[in-house]
N, C-alpha and C positions, 0 to 999 in steps of 0.2 A: 359829789362823791368821787367821780373819776379824777377830777383835778387833785383831790386830796391824796389819792394813792400815787398819782404821778409825782406829787411833791415829796411824799414820804420816801419813795424809792429813789428819786433823784438825790435826796440827801444821803441815802445809804451808798449809792453808786459813786457820787462825787466825793463822798465821805471825808471826814477830817483826815489830815495827813497823819499817818501812823509814825510812831517812833521806830525807826529802822534799826535800833539796837536790839529790839525784840527781847528785852530782859526786863521783867517787872521790877520796879523799885531799884533801878540801876544806880541812880544818884545816891540813894540811901545806903545801898550796898557798898559803894565806893567810900562813902563817909565812914562806914562802920569798919571796913576791913583793910583799906589801904592806909596804913598808919604813917607812911612816909609823907610828910606834908608837901614836899616839893612835887612828888609824883601825883599826889592827890589833887593838888591845885591845877596841875597840867591837864589831868583827866577832866576835871570840872570845867576847864576852859573849853575843851573839845565838846563837852556836853552842852555848854552854853551856845556854841556855834551851831549845834544841831537845832536848838530852840530857835535861833535866829533864822535858820534856813526854813524851818517849819512855819514860822510866822510869815515869812515872805511868800511861801507857797500857798498858805491858807488865804492870803489876800487875793491871789489869782483865782483860787477855787471858789471863794465866796462871790467874787465878781461874776464868774461864769455861771454859777448856780442861779444868781439873780437874773441873768440873761436867759437862762433856760426856762425859768418860771414865766417870763414874759413871752418867750417863743411858744410855750405850750398853749397859750391863749389865742394864738394866731392860727386859724384853720387853713390859711393859704400856704403855709410852709410845707415843704416836702421832707421826706426822710433824710435826704442828703444834707439838709440844713442842720439837723440835729446831729448827724454823724460827724460833720465838720467840727462842731463845737466840742464834742466828746474827744475827737482826735487831737484837737489843740490842747486840751487839758491833759490828755494821756502823754503827750510829748513833754509837757512841763513836769508831770509827775515822774516820768522816767529820769529826767535831769535831776530832780530833787532826790530821788532814791539813790542815784549814783553818788551824789555829794555826801549824803548822810551815811551811806554804807562805807564810804572811804573814811569818814570821820570815826566810824565804829572801829575800823581796823586800826587806826592810829591810837585810839583810846585803849583798846584791848592790849596792844603791844606794850603799853606802859604798866600793865597789871601783871603781877607775878602769878605763877601757876596756882599756888596755894590760895592766894587772895581771890583769884578768879573762881576757883571751886567754891569757896565760901560765899561769894556773891551769887553764884548760880543756885546754891542750896538756899540762900536767903530769898532769892527770887521765887523759887519753886514753892516755898512755904506760903507765899501769897497768891500763887498762880491759880490754884483751884477756886479760890473765892472770886477772883476776877473773871474766870471763865463762867462760873455759875451765874454771876451777876449779868454778864453779857448775854448768856443764853436766856435768862429770864426776861430781860428787856426786849430781846429779839422776838421771842415768842409772843409777848404781849402786843407789841407794835404790829406784827404780822397778823395775829388773830383778829385784832380790831379792824385793821385796814381791809384785809382780804374778805372777811366775813361780810362787812358792810357793802363792799363793791359787788360781791356775788349776789347778795339780796337785791341790789339795785338792778343788776343785769336781768335777773329772773323776773323781776317786777316790770321792768321797762320794755324788754324785748319779747314780744308775744310770738314772733315768728320763730319756729323751732330751729331752723337752720342758722339764723342769725344768733340766737341764744347759745346754741352749741359752739359756734365759732368763737364767740366772745368768751365763753367759759373755758374753752380749750386754750385760748391765748392767755387767759388769766392763770390757769393752772400751770402752764409752761413757765410763765413769769415767776410764779411762786416757787416752783421747783428749782429754777436756776438761781433765784435769790437765796434759797435755802442752801444750795451747794456753795454759793459764794460765802455766805456767812459762816458755814461750817468749815470751809477751807481756811478762812481767816483765823477762826478759833483754833484750828489744828496746828497753826504755825506758832509754836511756842517752844520753850526750852525743855519741855518734857517729851514732846513729840518729834522734834526736829534736831538731829545731832549736829547739823551745821552750825546752829545758833550757839552751841556751847563749845565749839571748836575754836580755840584761840588762834589757830593758823588758817582759818577760813579766808578765802580770797575774795576780791571784788566780784569776780565772776560767780562765785558761790552765792554771794549775797544777792546779786542781780538775778540769778536764776529763781530764787525764792520770790523776789519782787515781781518778776515776769509771770510767775505762776499766779500771783494775786491779781495782776493786771489782766490776765486772760480770763479769770473768773469774773472780774468786774465787767469786762467787755461783753462776755456772754450774757450776763444778766441785763446789761444795757440794751443789747439787741433784742432781747425778749420783751423789754419794756416798750421799745419802739414797735415791735410786732403787735403788742397789745393796743397801743395807742392808735396805730393806723388801721388795725382791724376794726376798732370802734368807729373810726372816722369813715371807713368804707361803708359800714353798716348805716 
């Protein structure tokens, strides 16, 4: 059961590479509203380059996630071993984010103001459904995983101090994971004005990415706290 929650949360923290255009249905919006064929094709080429970057990053991410699963079964490893793995991926993620945000800037520059507003409106029409779907999935996964682990802790740890320590670490993990997920959901074209600003800079985009990375790192540290609390017990 403990291995199960570690695997689940590792997937969330290592997470699939996000599209750093931060616009729902951007490709469809470009197809619908950028009528000039030459500019439309140029934008689509930039979007394709983003997909290629995402594919390359996901190969690294999946390889390290596989390594993490193996590490979790090794009781001899120390916290620094896990931190080093996470830091390696964090560096790769930051490189990926910088490349994709740069492509976003180049793409948006080719979109006229009226076209961009139409694309944003088109995106926002689908956004609520996407957020609701993500919320539903998040709550289901967390409810199943955390409820099962809590029951296991209460059943398995008869010493009150040990039980309280494990439950406290679990609740901290759940709280930080909720903060991370909610923070990610709040980064969208309705809540964040930077994302709809055609003149947003690379530093503007990286500031958003660094905010996400910080939330991810905080939840990761809570996961390690939980793992090593259980190990000590």
